[in-house]
VEXSE-992690 format. One record per atom (N, C-alpha, C): residue in three letters; atom name; x, z, y. Coordinates in steps of 0.02 Angstrom, whole numbers, always signed. Layout:
N
+------+------+--------+--------+--------+
! resn ! name !     px !     pz !     py !
+------+------+--------+--------+--------+
!  ala !   CA !      X !      Z !      Y !
...
+------+------+--------+--------+--------+
END
This chain:
60
+------+------+--------+--------+--------+
! resn ! name !     px !     pz !     py !
+------+------+--------+--------+--------+
!  met !    N !  +4724 ! +10058 !  +3999 !
!  met !   CA !  +4693 !  +9994 !  +3984 !
!  met !    C !  +4641 ! +10005 !  +3928 !
!  asn !    N !  +4583 !  +9980 !  +3938 !
!  asn !   CA !  +4531 !  +9990 !  +3887 !
!  asn !    C !  +4535 !  +9937 !  +3833 !
!  ala !    N !  +4499 !  +9949 !  +3779 !
!  ala !   CA !  +4502 !  +9905 !  +3720 !
!  ala !    C !  +4476 !  +9835 !  +3737 !
!  gly !    N !  +4427 !  +9830 !  +3781 !
!  gly !   CA !  +4401 !  +9764 !  +3801 !
!  gly !    C !  +4453 !  +9722 !  +3835 !
!  asn !    N !  +4492 !  +9753 !  +3878 !
!  asn !   CA !  +4545 !  +9716 !  +3913 !
!  asn !    C !  +4601 !  +9696 !  +3864 !
!  gln !    N !  +4617 !  +9740 !  +3817 !
!  gln !   CA !  +4669 !  +9724 !  +3768 !
!  gln !    C !  +4649 !  +9665 !  +3725 !
!  leu !    N !  +4586 !  +9665 !  +3703 !
!  leu !   CA !  +4562 !  +9610 !  +3662 !
!  leu !    C !  +4563 !  +9545 !  +3703 !
!  asn !    N !  +4542 !  +9549 !  +3765 !
!  asn !   CA !  +4542 !  +9489 !  +3808 !
!  asn !    C !  +4614 !  +9464 !  +3818 !
!  asp !    N !  +4662 !  +9509 !  +3827 !
!  asp !   CA !  +4732 !  +9489 !  +3834 !
!  asp !    C !  +4757 !  +9453 !  +3772 !
!  ile !    N !  +4738 !  +9478 !  +3714 !
!  ile !   CA !  +4759 !  +9446 !  +3651 !
!  ile !    C !  +4728 !  +9377 !  +3645 !
!  leu !    N !  +4664 !  +9371 !  +3662 !
!  leu !   CA !  +4630 !  +9306 !  +3658 !
!  leu !    C !  +4661 !  +9257 !  +3707 !
!  leu !    N !  +4677 !  +9279 !  +3767 !
!  leu !   CA !  +4709 !  +9235 !  +3816 !
!  leu !    C !  +4778 !  +9213 !  +3792 !
!  phe !    N !  +4814 !  +9259 !  +3761 !
!  phe !   CA !  +4880 !  +9242 !  +3734 !
!  phe !    C !  +4874 !  +9190 !  +3679 !
!  glu !    N !  +4825 !  +9199 !  +3634 !
!  glu !   CA !  +4814 !  +9151 !  +3580 !
!  glu !    C !  +4795 !  +9082 !  +3609 !
!  lys !    N !  +4755 !  +9082 !  +3662 !
!  lys !   CA !  +4737 !  +9020 !  +3695 !
!  lys !    C !  +4799 !  +8986 !  +3723 !
!  gln !    N !  +4843 !  +9025 !  +3753 !
!  gln !   CA !  +4905 !  +8999 !  +3780 !
!  gln !    C !  +4948 !  +8968 !  +3724 !
!  cys !    N !  +4950 !  +9000 !  +3666 !
!  cys !   CA !  +4987 !  +8973 !  +3609 !
!  cys !    C !  +4957 !  +8907 !  +3586 !
!  leu !    N !  +4891 !  +8903 !  +3585 !
!  leu !   CA !  +4858 !  +8841 !  +3564 !
!  leu !    C !  +4872 !  +8784 !  +3613 !
!  val !    N !  +4867 !  +8799 !  +3678 !
!  val !   CA !  +4873 !  +8747 !  +3729 !
!  val !    C !  +4946 !  +8728 !  +3742 !
!  glu !    N !  +4990 !  +8777 !  +3751 !
!  glu !   CA !  +5058 !  +8762 !  +3771 !
!  glu !    C !  +5105 !  +8749 !  +3713 !
!  leu !    N !  +5096 !  +8783 !  +3658 !
!  leu !   CA !  +5140 !  +8773 !  +3600 !
!  leu !    C !  +5110 !  +8728 !  +3548 !
!  his !    N !  +5047 !  +8710 !  +3557 !
!  his !   CA !  +5010 !  +8666 !  +3510 !
!  his !    C !  +5010 !  +8695 !  +3439 !
!  leu !    N !  +5003 !  +8760 !  +3435 !
!  leu !   CA !  +5000 !  +8793 !  +3370 !
!  leu !    C !  +4928 !  +8792 !  +3345 !
!  ser !    N !  +4920 !  +8793 !  +3280 !
!  ser !   CA !  +4853 !  +8798 !  +3251 !
!  ser !    C !  +4834 !  +8872 !  +3247 !
!  phe !    N !  +4770 !  +8885 !  +3233 !
!  phe !   CA !  +4748 !  +8954 !  +3226 !
!  phe !    C !  +4786 !  +8989 !  +3171 !
!  ser !    N !  +4797 !  +8954 !  +3115 !
!  ser !   CA !  +4832 !  +8986 !  +3059 !
!  ser !    C !  +4905 !  +9000 !  +3078 !
!  asp !    N !  +4937 !  +8955 !  +3117 !
!  asp !   CA !  +5006 !  +8967 !  +3140 !
!  asp !    C !  +5009 !  +9031 !  +3181 !
!  ile !    N !  +4961 !  +9040 !  +3225 !
!  ile !   CA !  +4960 !  +9099 !  +3269 !
!  ile !    C !  +4948 !  +9162 !  +3227 !
!  glu !    N !  +4901 !  +9159 !  +3182 !
!  glu !   CA !  +4885 !  +9218 !  +3141 !
!  glu !    C !  +4942 !  +9237 !  +3095 !
!  asn !    N !  +4981 !  +9188 !  +3073 !
!  asn !   CA !  +5036 !  +9201 !  +3026 !
!  asn !    C !  +5102 !  +9216 !  +3060 !
!  ala !    N !  +5106 !  +9204 !  +3125 !
!  ala !   CA !  +5169 !  +9215 !  +3162 !
!  ala !    C !  +5174 !  +9287 !  +3185 !
!  ser !    N !  +5235 !  +9308 !  +3196 !
!  ser !   CA !  +5246 !  +9375 !  +3224 !
!  ser !    C !  +5226 !  +9375 !  +3297 !
!  phe !    N !  +5184 !  +9422 !  +3316 !
!  phe !   CA !  +5161 !  +9427 !  +3385 !
!  phe !    C !  +5220 !  +9435 !  +3432 !
!  tyr !    N !  +5268 !  +9476 !  +3413 !
!  tyr !   CA !  +5326 !  +9490 !  +3456 !
!  tyr !    C !  +5371 !  +9429 !  +3463 !
!  asp !    N !  +5377 !  +9389 !  +3410 !
!  asp !   CA !  +5415 !  +9327 !  +3415 !
!  asp !    C !  +5382 !  +9278 !  +3463 !
!  leu !    N !  +5316 !  +9274 !  +3460 !
!  leu !   CA !  +5281 !  +9229 !  +3506 !
!  leu !    C !  +5288 !  +9253 !  +3579 !
!  ile !    N !  +5285 !  +9318 !  +3589 !
!  ile !   CA !  +5294 !  +9345 !  +3657 !
!  ile !    C !  +5364 !  +9328 !  +3681 !
!  glu !    N !  +5414 !  +9334 !  +3638 !
!  glu !   CA !  +5483 !  +9319 !  +3657 !
!  glu !    C !  +5490 !  +9245 !  +3677 !
!  val !    N !  +5455 !  +9201 !  +3641 !
!  val !   CA !  +5457 !  +9130 !  +3659 !
!  val !    C !  +5428 !  +9119 !  +3729 !
!  phe !    N !  +5371 !  +9149 !  +3743 !
!  phe !   CA !  +5340 !  +9139 !  +3808 !
!  phe !    C !  +5379 !  +9172 !  +3865 !
!  asn !    N !  +5417 !  +9224 !  +3850 !
!  asn !   CA !  +5455 !  +9257 !  +3902 !
!  asn !    C !  +5524 !  +9226 !  +3913 !
!  ser !    N !  +5543 !  +9179 !  +3870 !
!  ser !   CA !  +5609 !  +9149 !  +3878 !
!  ser !    C !  +5611 !  +9104 !  +3940 !
!  arg !    N !  +5669 !  +9103 !  +3971 !
!  arg !   CA !  +5677 !  +9061 !  +4031 !
!  arg !    C !  +5744 !  +9025 !  +4026 !
!  lys !    N !  +5747 !  +8967 !  +4056 !
!  lys !   CA !  +5809 !  +8928 !  +4055 !
!  lys !    C !  +5865 !  +8967 !  +4090 !
!  glu !    N !  +5847 !  +9006 !  +4140 !
!  glu !   CA !  +5897 !  +9045 !  +4178 !
!  glu !    C !  +5930 !  +9098 !  +4135 !
!  asp !    N !  +5899 !  +9117 !  +4080 !
!  asp !   CA !  +5926 !  +9169 !  +4036 !
!  asp !    C !  +5975 !  +9142 !  +3985 !
!  lys !    N !  +5984 !  +9076 !  +3985 !
!  lys !   CA !  +6029 !  +9045 !  +3936 !
!  lys !    C !  +6100 !  +9069 !  +3947 !
!  ile !    N !  +6134 !  +9086 !  +3892 !
!  ile !   CA !  +6203 !  +9109 !  +3896 !
!  ile !    C !  +6249 !  +9049 !  +3905 !
!  ile !    N !  +6291 !  +9053 !  +3955 !
!  ile !   CA !  +6337 !  +8999 !  +3970 !
!  ile !    C !  +6406 !  +9016 !  +3944 !
!  asp !    N !  +6436 !  +8968 !  +3910 !
!  asp !   CA !  +6504 !  +8976 !  +3885 !
!  asp !    C !  +6550 !  +8982 !  +3946 !
!  pro !    N !  +6588 !  +9035 !  +3953 !
!  pro !   CA !  +6631 !  +9044 !  +4012 !
!  pro !    C !  +6681 !  +8986 !  +4020 !
!  leu !    N !  +6706 !  +8960 !  +3965 !
!  leu !   CA !  +6754 !  +8904 !  +3970 !
!  leu !    C !  +6720 !  +8842 !  +3998 !
!  glu !    N !  +6659 !  +8828 !  +3976 !
!  glu !   CA !  +6622 !  +8770 !  +4002 !
!  glu !    C !  +6606 !  +8780 !  +4076 !
!  leu !    N !  +6589 !  +8840 !  +4096 !
!  leu !   CA !  +6576 !  +8854 !  +4167 !
!  leu !    C !  +6639 !  +8843 !  +4208 !
!  phe !    N !  +6695 !  +8867 !  +4184 !
!  phe !   CA !  +6759 !  +8858 !  +4218 !
!  phe !    C !  +6776 !  +8784 !  +4225 !
!  lys !    N !  +6766 !  +8745 !  +4171 !
!  lys !   CA !  +6780 !  +8673 !  +4173 !
!  lys !    C !  +6735 !  +8638 !  +4223 !
!  ser !    N !  +6671 !  +8658 !  +4225 !
!  ser !   CA !  +6625 !  +8624 !  +4271 !
!  ser !    C !  +6641 !  +8640 !  +4344 !
!  leu !    N !  +6667 !  +8699 !  +4357 !
!  leu !   CA !  +6684 !  +8718 !  +4426 !
!  leu !    C !  +6749 !  +8686 !  +4449 !
!  asn !    N !  +6793 !  +8669 !  +4402 !
!  asn !   CA !  +6858 !  +8641 !  +4419 !
!  asn !    C !  +6861 !  +8566 !  +4409 !
!  ser !    N !  +6804 !  +8534 !  +4401 !
!  ser !   CA !  +6804 !  +8460 !  +4392 !
!  ser !    C !  +6802 !  +8425 !  +4457 !
+------+------+--------+--------+--------+
END
């Protein structure tokens, strides 16, 4: 990957933070890049389910 593409990827990511997370420029610049990536990669399907709650819901 060349430097131009990497810069463009970062700019697109920052745009996504502005639009979807409603962060300001200073919020983005002061935030951990890896924490922001983790936020965008999170999915509801990855949520850890309490086994007892799952058992209760299946036996109701």
